[in-house]
C-alpha positions in Angstrom: -0.1 -0.2 0.1 1.1 3.4 -0.8 1.0 6.5 1.3 -1.0 9.3 0.8 0.9 12.4 0.7 -1.5 13.6 3.9 -0.1 10.2 6.0 3.3 11.3 4.9 2.9 14.5 6.5 0.8 13.2 9.4 3.8 10.7 10.6 6.4 13.4 9.5 4.9 16.2 12.1 3.8 13.6 14.7 7.4 11.8 14.9 9.0 15.1 15.6 6.8 16.6 17.7 7.1 13.4 19.8 11.1 14.1 19.9 9.7 17.5 21.0 7.6 16.4 23.7 9.6 14.0 25.1 12.6 16.6 25.7 10.6 19.3 26.8 9.7 17.1 29.5 13.1 15.9 30.4 14.0 19.1 30.5 11.5 19.9 33.2 12.0 17.2 35.3 15.7 16.9 34.5 15.7 20.4 35.9 14.5 19.9 39.1 17.6 18.8 40.1 19.8 20.7 37.7 18.3 24.6 38.1 16.5 24.1 41.5 18.9 22.4 43.4 16.3 18.9 44.3 17.5 16.3 45.3 17.6 12.8 46.8 13.9 11.6 48.0 12.2 14.8 46.7 13.8 15.0 43.2 13.0 10.7 42.9 9.7 11.5 44.1 8.8 13.8 41.4 10.5 11.4 38.9 8.2 9.3 40.1 5.3 11.3 39.5 6.1 12.0 36.2 6.7 8.5 35.7 3.2 7.7 36.5 1.5 10.6 34.9 3.2 10.1 31.7 2.5 6.2 31.4 0.2 4.9 34.0 -3.2 7.5 32.6 -2.6 6.2 29.3 -4.6 3.2 28.9 -7.3 6.0 30.4 -6.9 8.6 28.8 -6.6 6.7 25.4 -10.0 4.8 26.2 -11.9 8.0 26.7 -9.6 10.1 23.0 -11.3 6.8 21.7 -14.8 7.7 23.1 -14.4 10.9 21.4 -12.9 10.3 18.4 -11.1 13.0 17.7 -7.2 11.8 18.0 -6.4 15.2 16.4 -8.1 17.7 18.8 -6.2 15.9 22.1 -2.7 16.0 20.5 -3.7 19.7 19.9 -4.2 19.7 23.4 -0.9 17.8 24.8 1.1 20.0 23.3 -1.0 22.7 25.0 -0.2 21.0 28.1 3.9 20.6 27.4 3.9 24.6 26.8 1.9 24.6 30.3 4.3 22.7 31.8 7.1 25.0 30.4 5.0 28.3 32.0 4.7 26.0 35.4 8.2 25.2 35.6 9.6 27.1 39.1 11.1 26.0 42.2 8.2 26.9 44.1 6.0 24.3 42.8 7.9 21.8 40.5 5.7 19.5 41.0 2.7 21.0 39.3 5.1 21.8 35.7 6.1 17.9 36.3 2.4 16.5 36.3 1.3 18.5 33.7 4.4 17.9 31.8 3.4 14.0 32.4 -0.4 15.1 32.1 0.4 16.3 27.8 3.0 13.8 27.5 0.4 10.4 28.4 -2.4 12.8 25.9 0.3 12.8 23.3 1.2 9.5 23.4 -2.2 7.7 23.0 -3.4 10.3 20.8 -0.5 10.3 18.2 -0.5 6.6 18.0 -4.0 6.4 17.5 -3.0 8.4 14.6 0.3 5.9 13.4 -1.5 3.0 14.1 -3.9 4.2 11.3 -1.5 4.7 8.8 -1.5 1.3 7.4 -3.8 -1.1 8.4 -1.7 -4.7 9.0 2.5 -2.8 9.6 4.4 -2.2 11.9 6.4 0.4 10.7 4.9 3.9 11.3 4.5 2.8 14.9 8.6 2.8 15.0 9.0 5.9 13.3 6.7 7.7 15.5 7.6 6.1 18.6 11.4 6.1 17.9 12.6 9.8 17.3 11.1 9.8 21.7 14.4 8.4 23.2 17.0 10.8 21.3 14.6 13.9 23.2 14.6 12.1 26.1 18.6 12.3 25.9 18.5 16.0 24.6 16.0 17.5 27.4 18.1 16.1 29.6 21.4 17.1 28.4 20.2 20.2 28.0 18.8 20.7 31.7 22.6 18.9 33.2 24.0 22.3 30.9 21.9 24.4 32.3 21.5 25.7 29.4 18.1 28.0 29.7 16.4 27.1 26.6 13.2 27.1 28.2 12.0 30.2 25.8 13.2 28.8 22.6 11.4 25.7 24.1 8.1 27.6 24.5 8.5 29.1 20.7 8.8 25.2 19.8 5.9 24.1 21.4 3.6 27.0 20.2 4.5 26.3 16.6 4.1 22.4 17.5 0.7 23.7 18.3 0.0 25.5 15.0 1.8 22.5 12.8 -1.0 19.9 14.6 -4.1 22.5 13.8 -3.1 22.7 10.3 -2.8 18.6 9.9 -4.5 17.1 7.6 -6.7 14.5 9.3 -7.1 11.2 8.0 -9.3 8.2 9.0 -8.9 6.9 12.3 -11.0 3.3 12.3 -13.2 3.3 15.8 -15.6 0.7 14.7 -15.2 -2.4 17.1 -15.0 -5.6 15.6 -15.1 -8.2 18.3 -13.2 -11.1 17.6 -15.0 -14.2 17.1 -13.2 -16.9 18.2 -12.2 -15.7 21.9 -10.3 -19.3 23.3 -6.8 -17.8 22.5 -7.5 -14.3 23.1 -6.4 -13.5 26.8 -3.1 -15.9 26.5 -2.2 -13.9 23.6 -2.6 -10.3 25.5 -1.0 -10.7 28.2 2.0 -12.8 26.6 2.0 -9.5 24.3 1.9 -7.4 27.5 4.2 -9.1 29.1 6.7 -9.0 26.6 6.4 -4.6 26.5 7.1 -5.2 30.8 9.8 -7.5 30.3 11.6 -5.7 27.9 11.3 -2.2 30.3 12.7 -4.9 32.8 16.1 -5.3 30.6 16.1 -2.1 29.3 16.7 -0.8 33.4 18.6 -3.7 34.4 21.6 -3.0 32.3 24.3 -0.5 33.8 27.4 -0.4 31.6 30.0 1.9 33.0 31.3 3.0 29.6 28.2 5.1 29.3 30.1 8.1 31.0 31.7 8.5 27.9 29.6 10.7 26.5 30.9 9.0 23.1 29.4 5.9 23.6 26.6 7.0 25.4 25.5 9.4 21.9 26.2 6.4 20.2 23.9 4.3 22.3 21.0 6.5 22.3 21.1 6.2 18.8 21.4 2.6 18.6 18.2 2.7 20.1 16.6 5.9 18.2 17.2 4.3 15.0 17.2 0.4 16.1 13.1 1.6 17.2 12.6 3.4 14.1 13.7 0.7 11.6 12.4 -2.1 13.4 9.2 -2.0 11.9 10.6 -2.0 8.2 12.3 -5.2 9.0 9.6 -6.9 10.8 7.2 -6.6 8.8 9.5 -7.3 5.7 10.8 -10.5 7.3 8.2 -11.9 9.5 7.7 -10.5 13.3 8.1 -13.7 14.8 10.8 -14.5 13.0 12.3 -11.1 13.1 11.9 -10.9 17.1 12.8 -14.5 18.0 15.9 -13.6 15.6 17.2 -10.2 16.8 16.0 -10.5 20.3 18.0 -13.7 20.5 21.1 -12.0 19.1 21.1 -9.1 21.9 20.9 -11.5 23.9 25.5 -12.0 23.6 25.6 -9.1 22.0 24.5 -6.9 25.5 25.9 -9.3 28.0 29.1 -9.2 26.3 28.4 -5.3 26.2 29.5 -4.7 29.7 33.4 -5.3 28.4 32.7 -4.3 25.0 31.3 -0.8 23.9 30.8 -2.0 20.3 28.7 -5.4 21.3 26.7 -3.5 23.7 25.4 -0.7 21.1 24.7 -3.7 18.3 23.1 -5.5 21.8 20.4 -2.2 21.8 20.0 -1.7 18.5 18.4 -5.6 17.9 16.7 -5.6 21.5 14.0 -2.8 20.0 12.4 -4.8 17.5 9.3 -6.0 19.5 8.6 -2.4 20.4 6.9 -1.4 16.8 5.2 -5.1 16.8 3.8 -5.4 19.9 2.3 -2.4 19.7 0.9 -3.3 16.2 -0.2 -6.9 17.2 -2.0 -5.3 20.6 -4.3 -3.4 18.8 -5.7 -5.3 15.9 -6.4 -7.8 19.4 -8.3 -4.5 20.3 -9.9 -3.5 16.8 -11.7 0.5 17.3 -9.5 1.3 20.2 -6.7 2.6 18.7 -5.9 4.9 21.9 -6.6 2.4 24.8 -4.3 -0.7 22.5 -1.9 2.1 22.3 -1.6 3.2 25.9 -2.7 -0.5 27.6 1.0 -1.7 27.0 2.6 2.1 27.5 0.3 0.9 31.4 2.5 -2.2 31.2 5.7 -0.2 30.2 5.8 1.5 33.9 5.2 -1.3 35.6 8.4 -3.3 34.2 10.3 0.0 35.4 9.1 0.1 38.7 10.1 -3.6 39.3 13.1 -3.0 38.5 12.9 0.8 40.6 12.3 -0.7 43.3 14.3 -4.3 43.5 17.1 -5.2 46.0 20.2 -4.3 43.6 22.0 -7.7 44.3 18.4 -9.3 42.2 19.4 -7.0 39.4 23.1 -8.9 38.6 23.2 -11.4 36.5 19.2 -11.1 35.3 19.7 -9.8 31.8 20.2 -13.5 30.5 17.3 -14.2 32.1 14.8 -11.7 31.5 15.6 -12.2 27.6 15.4 -16.0 27.5 12.1 -15.3 29.6 11.3 -12.7 26.9 12.1 -15.4 23.7 9.8 -18.1 25.2 6.1 -15.5 24.7 7.7 -14.2 21.6 7.3 -18.1 20.4 4.1 -18.7 22.3 2.4 -15.9 22.0 3.0 -15.1 18.2 2.4 -18.7 17.5 -0.9 -18.2 18.3 -1.4 -14.8 17.5 -0.6 -16.6 14.1 -3.3 -19.4 14.5 -6.1 -16.1 15.4 -4.7 -14.1 12.5 -5.1 -17.3 9.8 -9.0 -17.6 11.0 -9.7 -13.9 10.0 -10.3 -13.1 13.7 -7.9 -10.4 14.3 
């Protein structure tokens, strides 16, 4: 299927918009420490507040957008909230600016995700193109805050430009027609398995602690490997098969990520390969929930924060040596879940 110009414009604008939303959010959150000297438990609480508002709220907000059936209006309001968060970013009430940034971020993800899910009906690549720039945005925003660059005014101008750009986006049709799954025999097995894959991916990401990341050259390389990996993952999976490539590249990431503790180049290769399941799982969940794109995009993001919290609150001793076991568990789930997903697809139930 060849994309129309309207779809290309939507995907390009929303991908850049995602980069800026995450960049500004990271600037606000990390800036609480570097600009306003908030430390210790208070800063951890602010980071946790952002994580919960930006991710845990996504299923609820996604469902509300599905009911309203107007994703574009909520992308507009998401950018307005990001602009408001910058205006509220003060040392007096830092939690308010961070909470608003988290809310705007969550609203953007599910609203823009609804559009990306409708770029191509059975393809995962638009999701990778949309989501990939977020990693780069988080890095740049955090780095700008760490360097204590006073660029909030410039960010306000960019946020205002994004509001105007989204307001003038050519709308594409978003499918809100609910079609129930005919044979639900494997429905919950597949759905829960897909969500667990997301949680495991987050746990692996937060469990990897590479000493070489302290060098800016390798840190930038890691961010680019993750960003490019996410953006290309959907193309690779669509071209050679979701299950086949998920198993192959996640399996290949295991030795790379383990050896990456000693060899930075292999760590970068492992990070690139590990991204393959991101757009695939998002698209697979949406195909199990036809007509609910906001809910389908937000639900995996909720499990993303659950996986992250499992690592944040885990004893440090538990994390050592667990990366391999987590990836093996993910590989087993990929094989089982996509086997039954293929059965459902063959029976034209998704």
